[in-house]
N, C-alpha and C positions, 0 to 999 in steps of 0.2 A: 651342782652336786652330781659327780664322778658315777658311773656306775660300776659295782661291783665285778670285778674279774668272771670270764665265764669260765666253767668249768672244765677242768683236763680231761679230755677223752677219753674215754675205755682204755685198755689196752687191749690191742687189736685182736691178741691171743683169747680173751676173756672174750671178747665180742663173736667172735668163731665159734666156741665153746658152746655160746650161749644160744647162737643162732644152731647147733648141729643140737643140744637138747631140749628146745622149741619143737624143730622139724620133728624129731624123733616121738615128742608126746604126742602132738598135733596130728602125726599119721598114724600111732595106736586108738588116739580117741576116734577119729576118724572110721577104722576098721572096725571098732566095737560101734560105733553108729550106725554104719553102713550094712554091713553082714549081721549086728546082732539086734535088731529094732523087731521087735514083734507082734506079728501080725493083726493083733487086739490091743496095740499101745494105749493107751487113756492118759487122760489128767493125771498126775500125782499131787498137782498142787495149782493154787494161783498166786498171785505176790501183788502188783497195784491195783489189779482189776477183777473180775470175774473170769474174763477174758483174755488174762496176762499170764498164760498157763506155764509151769512146767511139768513136764512128763518124768517117766521114773529113767527113761537114757540120759536128759540132761546131767540126772544126781550121780548115776553110774559114770558117765563122762569125767565128770567133774571131779570126782572120787578117784578116778584111773591116771590121769593128768597129776593131781594130787602128791599121790604116793609115788609118782614116777620121778616129779623132783624131789619131792622128800629123799628120795632114797641116792638120786644122783649128785641133788644137791642142797646138802641138809641144812645148810645154814641160810638158806635164802630166804624173803618172804614172801605172800603170797595171797593177792587178792582175785575172789573167785565169783562170780555171779553166783550161783547157787548156793552159799554162804560158807564158801572155802577161804577163810582168812586166818595168815598165821604170822604174826613178829620176823625176822630175820635180823641177825646181826652183819651178814657179807655186805651190803648195799646194794644189792641186787633185790625185786621183788618182781614175783611172775603177777602178770594182769590177765588171769583167764577168762573167756566165756565157754565154756566147752561145747554150746551148740546154740550157736547164732542162727536163729530162723526155725526157732521150736514151733513156730502154729505151721509153719511150713510143713515141715518135718511130722507133723502128727499128722498132717493130711496127705501124705507121702507124694509132696513136691519139692523138687529138686535143688532148692535155691536156700540150700543152710550151710553152714559153713563152722571149723571149729578156729579160732580165734586166739592166739598166743604170743601176747609181747614181752619182752625181758628189759624191764626198767634199770639203769644203774644213776643212784644217790637222783632218783625222782624222774630221769631223762630214758625214753626210748631207744635202745642201741640194738634190738633184733626183734624183727618181729615176725609170724605165719600165719598165714590164714588158707584153711585145709581144704576144698572144697570137693568131696568125695566121690560127689554124684555126675560131677565135671571132670573128674578126672585130673584135678589142677589142682596143684599148691603154688601161692601166690609166697613170695618172702625178701625181704631187706634187713638189713644192716646200717647205721649208721654212716652215713657218708660211703657205702658201698652199691648204692642203688636199687633198684627194685628190681627183680627178677621171676620171672612166669615158670614153672617146670610139668609138662606134661607126663601122667604117669607111664614109667619104664621111660622116658624120653627126658633131652637135655634143655640144661636150662636157658631159658632167652630171655636178655633184660627186657624193661619194661618200659614206657615210655608214653606220657601223655600226648592226647589229640592236640596237633596246633589248634589254638583257640579261635574258632568261628564268631561272628557277631552274636551276640545274646541271641537274637530271632530265629536262629539256626543251630541254637545250640540241644543238645539232647539231657535233659536233668536228669537226675534219680533222688527220691525222698523217700521218708516211711512218717509213719503215723503213729502215733502211741497208743497206750492201751486205756489212757485215763481218759472219762468222754469230753469234760472240760475241756482239755491238749488238742485231742483229734480235732475236737469242733475247729478252736481257733486254726489248727493245720488247714482244714481241708478249704477255711476262707482263704488262708493265704496261699494257696494253692489256687485257688478259682481264680486270682489275682494276679498268679504267675503265669499260667496257662496261656494267657494273649500273648507274652513276650517271648515265650520259648520255643522253638521247634515243636517239642514234646516232653511230657514227664513220664517217668518210670518209676516201677513203686514192686521190686523183689522181696522186700521183706525179711532183708538182711544187711544190717550197716557195714559188715565186712567185706560182702559178695561188691556191694555198690564201691566202697572206696577201692577196692580189689581192680574191679572194671573201668574205674577211674582210670586205673593207673595203668592199666593196659590197653587205653585209648575204646575203649567199648562204649564209654560215657565225656560227655563233655563238663560236667558238674553235680552236685550232689549236696543237698543240706537235708540236715534234721534237727528238731527239739526232742529234747528228751531223754538224749543219748547217755549213757554210762561209759565210768572210764574203761568196763571191761568190752563195750561194744564198739568202741573206736580206736582203743589204743594201738594193735596191730596194725589195724587198715590206715588210720593217720601216718605212721609212718613210711606204708608200702606206696602212698600216694603219694608222698612230700618227698622220697627217694625217687621218685618216676615223673618229678617236672611237677606234681601240682604247690597249689599253694593251699593253707588250711589255717584254719581259724574260726574265731565265732562271734557275735559282735564285733561293729569299726574297733579296729585296736585291741581285740581280745583274744585269749584261746579259746578251740574249740572246747565247748564245754556241754552241757546241759541244757541252757537257756538257747545256746544255735551254734549249729557243729555246719562250718559249709567247707566243701572240697571243690577246687577248679582248676584247670590252666590257667596261668596268668590273666590272660584277655577276660575269659569270660567270667574269673572272679573276682577281677574288678569291678566288674557291672552287676555281678549278682547279690554280693555282701552286702554291700546299701542300700540296694532294695529290700533286701529279707529283714536288714537291720531296722528300715524305717517301717516296715509293715510286721515288724514280729508284733507277739501278743501282749510284753511290756508297755507296749502304747495302749492297748484297749482302756 
């Protein structure tokens, strides 16, 4: 059976516009989160478990982004982590995590980011990860490469590191807030640690994927991610030369997300697939 034809790429002018809008929205939200954080910031709500928290600033940042996107591109759809969802008629959908790394933000740790991706007909074509406490913005367009822009500086291309052997690879991961899932993740990490250089856990999938793209990591994996966690970071990583996927032969999803330089990916993905909780 023949495969259906690949969708036609979107017009370059549209992609450029979407990147510009995403960058402005992420920048505005980043300023709000950095400069508007109250000294007595507390938990506003919980999600999947009592330790999976939402702050008033998550909600405020998503409202800012949603309002800005509605003003600039009112016919587009939206999927936001904090419940912001609306259908669109343009074929464009924005996938927004207004504050990736909420627990870090709550505790005053710097590893958090605003993550915004623009999809056209279901495919991410423009992405921005804004990391205000680092003073860095990471962005990519489909087929246009990935770039890092320091605050007030010039944009530079990002490229993944050359793949080392797996036992010399620095791998990042994250842990879910549901106890049964994180217990399985801990068991998997215990098996993996002797096979790699070391493991890092930053608390932000968006930052981890951007760091992979910029050569600061050799690989990344996680279970339990949602579309808003990875939409922007996945495109940035791929445009920097990474391979991304889920279980062997699959796309990144809630079961498994793996991203790495080609050599590390080829070694890491089969192990994670073999050791995954779905085999328990």
